[in-house]
C-alpha positions in Angstrom: 34.0 225.0 20.1 36.0 227.1 17.7 37.9 230.2 19.0 35.3 232.6 17.8 32.5 230.6 19.5 34.5 230.4 22.7 35.1 234.2 22.8 31.5 234.9 22.2 30.5 232.4 24.9 33.0 234.1 27.4 31.6 237.6 26.4 28.1 236.4 26.9 29.0 235.1 30.4 30.6 238.4 31.3 27.5 240.3 30.3 25.4 237.9 32.5 27.8 238.5 35.4 27.4 242.2 34.8 23.7 241.9 34.7 23.4 242.9 31.1 21.0 240.2 30.2 19.7 241.8 26.9 23.3 241.8 25.4 24.0 238.3 26.8 20.7 237.0 25.2 21.7 238.4 21.8 25.0 236.7 22.0 23.6 233.3 23.2 21.0 233.4 20.5 23.6 234.2 17.9 25.5 231.1 19.2 22.5 228.9 18.8 22.1 230.3 15.1 25.8 229.7 14.4 26.0 226.2 15.9 22.7 224.7 16.4 24.1 221.2 17.4 26.1 223.0 20.2 24.5 223.3 23.6 26.6 226.4 24.5 24.0 228.9 23.4 21.4 227.1 25.3 23.6 226.9 28.5 24.0 230.7 28.2 20.2 231.4 27.9 19.6 228.9 30.8 22.2 230.9 32.9 20.4 234.1 32.3 17.0 232.4 33.3 18.8 231.1 36.5 20.1 234.5 37.3 16.6 235.9 37.0 15.2 233.1 39.2 13.3 231.5 36.2 14.2 227.9 37.1 11.3 226.5 35.0 12.6 228.2 31.9 16.3 227.2 32.7 15.4 223.6 33.2 13.4 223.5 30.0 16.3 225.1 27.9 18.9 222.7 29.5 16.9 219.5 29.3 16.4 219.9 25.6 20.1 220.7 25.1 21.4 218.0 27.5 19.7 215.2 25.6 19.7 216.3 22.0 22.9 218.3 21.2 26.0 216.8 19.9 28.5 219.1 21.5 28.7 220.2 25.2 25.5 218.2 26.1 27.6 216.8 29.1 28.0 220.4 30.3 24.3 221.1 29.9 23.4 218.1 32.0 25.7 219.2 34.7 24.0 222.7 34.9 20.6 220.9 34.5 21.4 218.9 37.6 22.0 222.1 39.5 18.8 223.8 38.1 16.6 220.8 39.0 18.1 220.7 42.5 17.5 224.4 42.9 13.9 224.1 41.6 13.3 221.3 44.1 12.5 218.6 41.6 14.3 215.7 43.2 13.0 213.1 40.7 14.3 214.8 37.6 17.6 215.6 39.5 17.9 211.9 40.2 17.3 211.1 36.5 19.9 213.6 35.3 22.4 212.5 37.9 21.9 208.8 36.8 22.5 209.9 33.2 25.7 211.7 34.1 26.9 208.8 36.1 26.4 206.4 33.3 28.3 208.8 30.9 31.1 209.0 33.2 31.4 205.2 33.6 31.8 205.0 29.9 34.6 207.7 29.8 38.1 206.4 29.4 40.0 207.1 32.6 42.4 209.7 30.8 39.3 211.8 30.0 38.2 211.5 33.7 41.5 212.7 34.8 41.5 215.6 32.4 37.9 216.5 33.5 38.9 216.5 37.2 42.0 218.7 36.3 40.0 221.2 34.6 37.5 221.4 37.4 40.2 221.9 40.1 42.2 224.3 37.9 39.1 226.9 37.7 
């Protein structure tokens, strides 16, 4: 993600946290238009849906992104796992978890360490 995209993404999430869903939606739709192969915009839209209790919509947005986007698909899968569990769809959650575990096994160990460090730093 380039710096402009990252800043927009952060502003969009700040808007979600403030409950300003219309502004956040505009930002995330702009991200999708600007970078259609990046899952970041869809992750943002899914976060709005989750904040509004619309788990079906969140799962739909995340599923498409998690398995078709070139950039940030792994992050979309992580949020998809959470959304499917919150929705109560244990079968789909199991499939997503398996996919994440398979990806993780293929990751070089230094990438796994970096991922863990980033997780614990936040």
